[in-house]
Jmol script that loads the backbone (N, CA, C; Angstrom):
load data "model"
ATOM      1  N   UNK A   1       2.744  -9.092  -9.731  1.00  0.00           N
ATOM      2  CA  UNK A   1       2.254  -7.965  -9.871  1.00  0.00           C
ATOM      3  C   UNK A   1       2.840  -7.056 -10.598  1.00  0.00           C
ATOM      4  N   UNK A   2       1.738  -6.110 -11.031  1.00  0.00           N
ATOM      5  CA  UNK A   2       1.777  -5.320 -11.886  1.00  0.00           C
ATOM      6  C   UNK A   2       2.231  -3.977 -11.842  1.00  0.00           C
ATOM      7  N   UNK A   3       2.918  -3.290 -12.420  1.00  0.00           N
ATOM      8  CA  UNK A   3       3.868  -2.122 -12.218  1.00  0.00           C
ATOM      9  C   UNK A   3       2.819  -1.065 -11.417  1.00  0.00           C
ATOM     10  N   UNK A   4       1.451  -0.960 -11.468  1.00  0.00           N
ATOM     11  CA  UNK A   4       0.084  -0.316 -10.947  1.00  0.00           C
ATOM     12  C   UNK A   4       0.240  -0.384  -9.622  1.00  0.00           C
ATOM     13  N   UNK A   5       0.316  -1.860  -9.526  1.00  0.00           N
ATOM     14  CA  UNK A   5       0.514  -2.129  -7.665  1.00  0.00           C
ATOM     15  C   UNK A   5       1.657  -2.132  -7.012  1.00  0.00           C
ATOM     16  N   UNK A   6       2.932  -2.000  -7.853  1.00  0.00           N
ATOM     17  CA  UNK A   6       3.907  -1.620  -7.143  1.00  0.00           C
ATOM     18  C   UNK A   6       4.322  -0.545  -6.538  1.00  0.00           C
ATOM     19  N   UNK A   7       3.456   0.832  -7.646  1.00  0.00           N
ATOM     20  CA  UNK A   7       3.718   1.915  -7.337  1.00  0.00           C
ATOM     21  C   UNK A   7       2.197   2.570  -6.209  1.00  0.00           C
ATOM     22  N   UNK A   8       1.399   1.608  -6.567  1.00  0.00           N
ATOM     23  CA  UNK A   8       0.550   1.635  -4.895  1.00  0.00           C
ATOM     24  C   UNK A   8       1.028   1.295  -3.537  1.00  0.00           C
ATOM     25  N   UNK A   9       1.930   0.131  -3.794  1.00  0.00           N
ATOM     26  CA  UNK A   9       2.800  -0.058  -2.769  1.00  0.00           C
ATOM     27  C   UNK A   9       3.699   0.696  -1.911  1.00  0.00           C
ATOM     28  N   UNK A  10       4.272   1.385  -3.191  1.00  0.00           N
ATOM     29  CA  UNK A  10       5.161   2.298  -2.188  1.00  0.00           C
ATOM     30  C   UNK A  10       4.178   3.558  -1.673  1.00  0.00           C
ATOM     31  N   UNK A  11       3.358   3.996  -2.163  1.00  0.00           N
ATOM     32  CA  UNK A  11       2.618   5.174  -1.925  1.00  0.00           C
ATOM     33  C   UNK A  11       2.237   4.567  -0.477  1.00  0.00           C
ATOM     34  N   UNK A  12       1.846   3.281  -0.487  1.00  0.00           N
ATOM     35  CA  UNK A  12       1.015   2.711   1.042  1.00  0.00           C
ATOM     36  C   UNK A  12       2.114   2.729   2.177  1.00  0.00           C
ATOM     37  N   UNK A  13       3.390   2.445   1.654  1.00  0.00           N
ATOM     38  CA  UNK A  13       4.387   2.505   2.603  1.00  0.00           C
ATOM     39  C   UNK A  13       4.881   3.706   3.118  1.00  0.00           C
ATOM     40  N   UNK A  14       4.732   4.804   2.285  1.00  0.00           N
ATOM     41  CA  UNK A  14       5.050   6.252   2.601  1.00  0.00           C
ATOM     42  C   UNK A  14       3.763   6.421   3.539  1.00  0.00           C
ATOM     43  N   UNK A  15       2.901   6.374   3.747  1.00  0.00           N
ATOM     44  CA  UNK A  15       1.830   6.385   4.202  1.00  0.00           C
ATOM     45  C   UNK A  15       1.594   5.745   5.479  1.00  0.00           C
ATOM     46  N   UNK A  16       2.070   4.675   5.335  1.00  0.00           N
ATOM     47  CA  UNK A  16       2.394   3.868   6.903  1.00  0.00           C
ATOM     48  C   UNK A  16       3.299   4.686   7.318  1.00  0.00           C
ATOM     49  N   UNK A  17       4.380   5.066   7.202  1.00  0.00           N
ATOM     50  CA  UNK A  17       5.511   5.746   7.564  1.00  0.00           C
ATOM     51  C   UNK A  17       5.005   6.967   8.246  1.00  0.00           C
ATOM     52  N   UNK A  18       4.028   7.589   7.400  1.00  0.00           N
ATOM     53  CA  UNK A  18       3.979   8.745   8.175  1.00  0.00           C
ATOM     54  C   UNK A  18       2.807   8.931   9.103  1.00  0.00           C
ATOM     55  N   UNK A  19       1.751   7.653   9.137  1.00  0.00           N
ATOM     56  CA  UNK A  19       1.104   7.454  10.358  1.00  0.00           C
ATOM     57  C   UNK A  19       1.796   7.140  11.524  1.00  0.00           C
ATOM     58  N   UNK A  20       2.832   6.485  11.328  1.00  0.00           N
ATOM     59  CA  UNK A  20       3.687   5.665  12.334  1.00  0.00           C
ATOM     60  C   UNK A  20       4.279   6.940  13.064  1.00  0.00           C
ATOM     61  N   UNK A  21       4.882   7.952  12.163  1.00  0.00           N
ATOM     62  CA  UNK A  21       5.323   9.154  12.941  1.00  0.00           C
ATOM     63  C   UNK A  21       4.854  10.020  13.365  1.00  0.00           C
ATOM     64  N   UNK A  22       3.096  10.028  13.111  1.00  0.00           N
ATOM     65  CA  UNK A  22       2.208  10.740  13.791  1.00  0.00           C
ATOM     66  C   UNK A  22       1.770  10.123  14.845  1.00  0.00           C
ATOM     67  N   UNK A  23       1.976   8.722  15.051  1.00  0.00           N
ATOM     68  CA  UNK A  23       1.302   7.936  16.224  1.00  0.00           C
ATOM     69  C   UNK A  23       2.397   8.205  17.207  1.00  0.00           C
ATOM     70  N   UNK A  24       3.506   8.013  16.677  1.00  0.00           N
ATOM     71  CA  UNK A  24       4.472   7.874  17.661  1.00  0.00           C
ATOM     72  C   UNK A  24       5.321   9.214  18.354  1.00  0.00           C
ATOM     73  N   UNK A  25       5.326  10.436  17.457  1.00  0.00           N
ATOM     74  CA  UNK A  25       5.940  11.301  17.563  1.00  0.00           C
ATOM     75  C   UNK A  25       5.454  12.862  17.287  1.00  0.00           C
ATOM     76  N   UNK A  26       3.958  12.523  17.000  1.00  0.00           N
ATOM     77  CA  UNK A  26       3.180  13.816  16.659  1.00  0.00           C
ATOM     78  C   UNK A  26       3.584  14.955  15.615  1.00  0.00           C
ATOM     79  N   UNK A  27       4.173  13.815  14.874  1.00  0.00           N
ATOM     80  CA  UNK A  27       5.178  14.502  13.477  1.00  0.00           C
ATOM     81  C   UNK A  27       4.088  14.276  12.380  1.00  0.00           C
ATOM     82  N   UNK A  28       3.600  15.207  11.619  1.00  0.00           N
ATOM     83  CA  UNK A  28       3.009  14.636   9.866  1.00  0.00           C
ATOM     84  C   UNK A  28       4.165  14.867   8.990  1.00  0.00           C
ATOM     85  N   UNK A  29       4.865  14.104   8.652  1.00  0.00           N
ATOM     86  CA  UNK A  29       5.691  14.385   7.585  1.00  0.00           C
ATOM     87  C   UNK A  29       5.573  15.291   6.157  1.00  0.00           C
ATOM     88  N   UNK A  30       4.700  14.795   5.318  1.00  0.00           N
ATOM     89  CA  UNK A  30       3.707  14.563   4.407  1.00  0.00           C
ATOM     90  C   UNK A  30       3.381  16.334   4.628  1.00  0.00           C
ATOM     91  N   UNK A  31       2.939  16.773   5.873  1.00  0.00           N
ATOM     92  CA  UNK A  31       2.316  17.961   6.054  1.00  0.00           C
ATOM     93  C   UNK A  31       3.588  19.009   6.254  1.00  0.00           C
ATOM     94  N   UNK A  32       4.489  18.741   6.614  1.00  0.00           N
ATOM     95  CA  UNK A  32       5.589  19.293   6.979  1.00  0.00           C
ATOM     96  C   UNK A  32       6.571  19.377   5.712  1.00  0.00           C
ATOM     97  N   UNK A  33       6.692  18.543   5.050  1.00  0.00           N
ATOM     98  CA  UNK A  33       7.150  18.695   3.627  1.00  0.00           C
ATOM     99  C   UNK A  33       6.577  19.772   2.912  1.00  0.00           C
ATOM    100  N   UNK A  34       5.190  19.347   2.500  1.00  0.00           N
ATOM    101  CA  UNK A  34       4.137  20.442   1.231  1.00  0.00           C
ATOM    102  C   UNK A  34       3.855  21.456   1.841  1.00  0.00           C
ATOM    103  N   UNK A  35       4.148  21.790   3.228  1.00  0.00           N
ATOM    104  CA  UNK A  35       3.620  23.259   3.746  1.00  0.00           C
ATOM    105  C   UNK A  35       2.054  23.067   4.496  1.00  0.00           C
ATOM    106  N   UNK A  36       2.039  22.155   5.175  1.00  0.00           N
ATOM    107  CA  UNK A  36       0.766  22.226   6.045  1.00  0.00           C
ATOM    108  C   UNK A  36      -0.215  21.189   5.643  1.00  0.00           C
ATOM    109  N   UNK A  37      -1.285  20.516   6.229  1.00  0.00           N
ATOM    110  CA  UNK A  37      -2.079  19.584   6.455  1.00  0.00           C
ATOM    111  C   UNK A  37      -3.038  20.085   5.126  1.00  0.00           C
ATOM    112  N   UNK A  38      -3.152  21.382   4.760  1.00  0.00           N
ATOM    113  CA  UNK A  38      -4.622  22.108   4.052  1.00  0.00           C
ATOM    114  C   UNK A  38      -3.595  22.368   3.230  1.00  0.00           C
ATOM    115  N   UNK A  39      -2.483  22.390   2.615  1.00  0.00           N
ATOM    116  CA  UNK A  39      -1.929  22.854   1.141  1.00  0.00           C
ATOM    117  C   UNK A  39      -2.570  21.910   0.100  1.00  0.00           C
ATOM    118  N   UNK A  40      -2.585  21.972  -0.899  1.00  0.00           N
ATOM    119  CA  UNK A  40      -3.428  21.588  -1.742  1.00  0.00           C
ATOM    120  C   UNK A  40      -2.498  20.139  -2.244  1.00  0.00           C
ATOM    121  N   UNK A  41      -0.986  20.550  -2.128  1.00  0.00           N
ATOM    122  CA  UNK A  41      -0.189  19.383  -2.286  1.00  0.00           C
ATOM    123  C   UNK A  41      -0.159  18.270  -1.604  1.00  0.00           C
ATOM    124  N   UNK A  42      -0.408  18.438  -0.185  1.00  0.00           N
ATOM    125  CA  UNK A  42      -0.270  17.637   0.609  1.00  0.00           C
ATOM    126  C   UNK A  42      -1.890  17.169   0.503  1.00  0.00           C
ATOM    127  N   UNK A  43      -2.965  17.623   0.518  1.00  0.00           N
ATOM    128  CA  UNK A  43      -3.991  16.792   0.234  1.00  0.00           C
ATOM    129  C   UNK A  43      -3.992  15.992  -1.004  1.00  0.00           C
ATOM    130  N   UNK A  44      -3.322  16.083  -2.053  1.00  0.00           N
ATOM    131  CA  UNK A  44      -3.476  15.381  -3.121  1.00  0.00           C
ATOM    132  C   UNK A  44      -2.510  14.097  -2.681  1.00  0.00           C
ATOM    133  N   UNK A  45      -1.474  14.376  -2.276  1.00  0.00           N
ATOM    134  CA  UNK A  45      -0.728  13.116  -1.650  1.00  0.00           C
ATOM    135  C   UNK A  45      -1.729  12.581  -0.731  1.00  0.00           C
ATOM    136  N   UNK A  46      -2.200  13.158   0.530  1.00  0.00           N
ATOM    137  CA  UNK A  46      -3.421  12.234   0.860  1.00  0.00           C
ATOM    138  C   UNK A  46      -4.029  11.367   0.275  1.00  0.00           C
ATOM    139  N   UNK A  47      -4.272  12.028  -0.675  1.00  0.00           N
ATOM    140  CA  UNK A  47      -5.312  10.944  -1.934  1.00  0.00           C
ATOM    141  C   UNK A  47      -5.155  10.493  -2.395  1.00  0.00           C
ATOM    142  N   UNK A  48      -3.723  10.597  -2.956  1.00  0.00           N
ATOM    143  CA  UNK A  48      -3.001   9.263  -3.580  1.00  0.00           C
ATOM    144  C   UNK A  48      -2.778   8.179  -2.964  1.00  0.00           C
ATOM    145  N   UNK A  49      -2.577   8.422  -1.701  1.00  0.00           N
ATOM    146  CA  UNK A  49      -2.170   7.260  -0.704  1.00  0.00           C
ATOM    147  C   UNK A  49      -3.288   6.565   0.112  1.00  0.00           C
ATOM    148  N   UNK A  50      -4.480   6.829  -0.170  1.00  0.00           N
ATOM    149  CA  UNK A  50      -5.596   6.368  -0.155  1.00  0.00           C
ATOM    150  C   UNK A  50      -6.300   5.810  -0.892  1.00  0.00           C
ATOM    151  N   UNK A  51      -6.026   5.898  -2.176  1.00  0.00           N
ATOM    152  CA  UNK A  51      -6.298   5.437  -3.767  1.00  0.00           C
ATOM    153  C   UNK A  51      -5.203   4.251  -3.797  1.00  0.00           C
ATOM    154  N   UNK A  52      -4.214   4.399  -3.121  1.00  0.00           N
ATOM    155  CA  UNK A  52      -3.257   3.349  -3.408  1.00  0.00           C
ATOM    156  C   UNK A  52      -3.574   1.955  -2.332  1.00  0.00           C
ATOM    157  N   UNK A  53      -3.808   2.525  -1.107  1.00  0.00           N
ATOM    158  CA  UNK A  53      -4.492   1.841   0.014  1.00  0.00           C
ATOM    159  C   UNK A  53      -5.676   0.603  -0.615  1.00  0.00           C
ATOM    160  N   UNK A  54      -6.524   1.397  -1.409  1.00  0.00           N
ATOM    161  CA  UNK A  54      -7.477   0.599  -2.208  1.00  0.00           C
ATOM    162  C   UNK A  54      -7.077  -0.250  -3.160  1.00  0.00           C
ATOM    163  N   UNK A  55      -6.071   0.453  -3.847  1.00  0.00           N
ATOM    164  CA  UNK A  55      -5.633  -0.929  -5.151  1.00  0.00           C
ATOM    165  C   UNK A  55      -4.866  -1.469  -4.684  1.00  0.00           C
ATOM    166  N   UNK A  56      -4.420  -1.717  -3.373  1.00  0.00           N
ATOM    167  CA  UNK A  56      -3.764  -2.949  -2.561  1.00  0.00           C
ATOM    168  C   UNK A  56      -4.411  -3.683  -2.121  1.00  0.00           C
ATOM    169  N   UNK A  57      -5.663  -3.381  -1.796  1.00  0.00           N
ATOM    170  CA  UNK A  57      -6.986  -4.118  -0.927  1.00  0.00           C
ATOM    171  C   UNK A  57      -6.990  -5.022  -1.685  1.00  0.00           C
ATOM    172  N   UNK A  58      -6.508  -5.166  -3.098  1.00  0.00           N
ATOM    173  CA  UNK A  58      -6.912  -6.356  -3.733  1.00  0.00           C
ATOM    174  C   UNK A  58      -5.766  -7.498  -3.588  1.00  0.00           C
ATOM    175  N   UNK A  59      -4.806  -6.898  -3.236  1.00  0.00           N
ATOM    176  CA  UNK A  59      -3.453  -7.978  -2.912  1.00  0.00           C
ATOM    177  C   UNK A  59      -3.999  -8.989  -1.745  1.00  0.00           C
ATOM    178  N   UNK A  60      -5.231  -8.421  -1.208  1.00  0.00           N
ATOM    179  CA  UNK A  60      -5.564  -9.389  -0.051  1.00  0.00           C
ATOM    180  C   UNK A  60      -6.122 -10.775  -0.615  1.00  0.00           C
ATOM    181  N   UNK A  61      -6.676 -10.572  -1.407  1.00  0.00           N
ATOM    182  CA  UNK A  61      -7.590 -11.626  -2.006  1.00  0.00           C
ATOM    183  C   UNK A  61      -6.914 -12.176  -3.438  1.00  0.00           C
ATOM    184  N   UNK A  62      -5.643 -12.040  -3.647  1.00  0.00           N
ATOM    185  CA  UNK A  62      -5.142 -12.435  -4.252  1.00  0.00           C
ATOM    186  C   UNK A  62      -4.323 -13.483  -3.881  1.00  0.00           C
ATOM    187  N   UNK A  63      -4.647 -14.705  -4.702  1.00  0.00           N
ATOM    188  CA  UNK A  63      -4.300 -16.132  -4.269  1.00  0.00           C
ATOM    189  C   UNK A  63      -2.729 -16.167  -4.694  1.00  0.00           C
ATOM    190  N   UNK A  64      -2.540 -17.033  -2.965  1.00  0.00           N
ATOM    191  CA  UNK A  64      -0.568 -17.310  -3.371  1.00  0.00           C
ATOM    192  C   UNK A  64      -0.561 -18.115  -4.105  1.00  0.00           C
ATOM    193  N   UNK A  65       0.954 -17.875  -5.133  1.00  0.00           N
ATOM    194  CA  UNK A  65       1.456 -19.076  -5.889  1.00  0.00           C
ATOM    195  C   UNK A  65       1.589 -20.244  -4.996  1.00  0.00           C
ATOM    196  N   UNK A  66       1.906 -20.609  -4.168  1.00  0.00           N
ATOM    197  CA  UNK A  66       2.176 -21.654  -3.470  1.00  0.00           C
ATOM    198  C   UNK A  66       0.951 -22.772  -2.973  1.00  0.00           C
ATOM    199  N   UNK A  67       0.051 -21.970  -3.088  1.00  0.00           N
ATOM    200  CA  UNK A  67      -1.307 -22.558  -2.844  1.00  0.00           C
ATOM    201  C   UNK A  67      -2.269 -22.759  -4.049  1.00  0.00           C
ATOM    202  N   UNK A  68      -2.061 -21.979  -5.215  1.00  0.00           N
ATOM    203  CA  UNK A  68      -2.522 -22.127  -6.336  1.00  0.00           C
ATOM    204  C   UNK A  68      -2.047 -23.381  -7.164  1.00  0.00           C
ATOM    205  N   UNK A  69      -1.141 -24.051  -7.026  1.00  0.00           N
ATOM    206  CA  UNK A  69      -0.352 -25.072  -7.932  1.00  0.00           C
ATOM    207  C   UNK A  69      -0.990 -26.162  -7.535  1.00  0.00           C
ATOM    208  N   UNK A  70      -1.449 -27.081  -8.615  1.00  0.00           N
ATOM    209  CA  UNK A  70      -2.074 -28.549  -8.536  1.00  0.00           C
ATOM    210  C   UNK A  70      -1.269 -29.322  -8.427  1.00  0.00           C
ATOM    211  N   UNK A  71      -1.072 -30.234  -7.808  1.00  0.00           N
ATOM    212  CA  UNK A  71      -0.107 -30.839  -7.945  1.00  0.00           C
ATOM    213  C   UNK A  71      -0.453 -32.210  -9.308  1.00  0.00           C
ATOM    214  N   UNK A  72       0.298 -33.202  -9.630  1.00  0.00           N
ATOM    215  CA  UNK A  72       0.147 -33.957 -10.228  1.00  0.00           C
ATOM    216  C   UNK A  72      -0.549 -35.267  -9.542  1.00  0.00           C
ATOM    217  N   UNK A  73      -1.709 -35.914 -10.396  1.00  0.00           N
ATOM    218  CA  UNK A  73      -1.962 -36.839  -9.742  1.00  0.00           C
ATOM    219  C   UNK A  73      -1.174 -38.192  -9.441  1.00  0.00           C
ATOM    220  N   UNK A  74      -0.947 -38.832  -8.624  1.00  0.00           N
ATOM    221  CA  UNK A  74       0.230 -40.046  -8.731  1.00  0.00           C
ATOM    222  C   UNK A  74      -0.874 -41.227  -9.245  1.00  0.00           C
ATOM    223  N   UNK A  75       0.236 -42.000  -9.475  1.00  0.00           N
ATOM    224  CA  UNK A  75      -0.789 -43.547  -9.718  1.00  0.00           C
ATOM    225  C   UNK A  75      -0.942 -44.069  -8.459  1.00  0.00           C
ATOM    226  N   UNK A  76      -1.489 -44.369  -7.687  1.00  0.00           N
ATOM    227  CA  UNK A  76      -1.141 -44.869  -6.275  1.00  0.00           C
ATOM    228  C   UNK A  76      -2.038 -46.676  -6.872  1.00  0.00           C
ATOM    229  N   UNK A  77      -1.103 -47.777  -6.437  1.00  0.00           N
ATOM    230  CA  UNK A  77      -1.897 -48.992  -6.726  1.00  0.00           C
ATOM    231  C   UNK A  77      -1.490 -49.737  -5.413  1.00  0.00           C
TER     232      UNK A  77
END
end "model"
wireframe off; spacefill off
backbone 0.3
color backbone group
């Protein structure tokens, strides 16, 4: 996993926690930290979280290492 994917994963987790708070408690953590949903900084954070989700979309289609190994052929007699 590259550094960019790790950073994107952190932002995706932040977004997931924020959506969980919104869903369960009707509390938007990002908006409360950065001064409301319409503030420029909050909108930038929302945008970064969205881009991070798109970057992590590639992880869905990345082959797993345990399945990508080719076993050595055996001599069967």
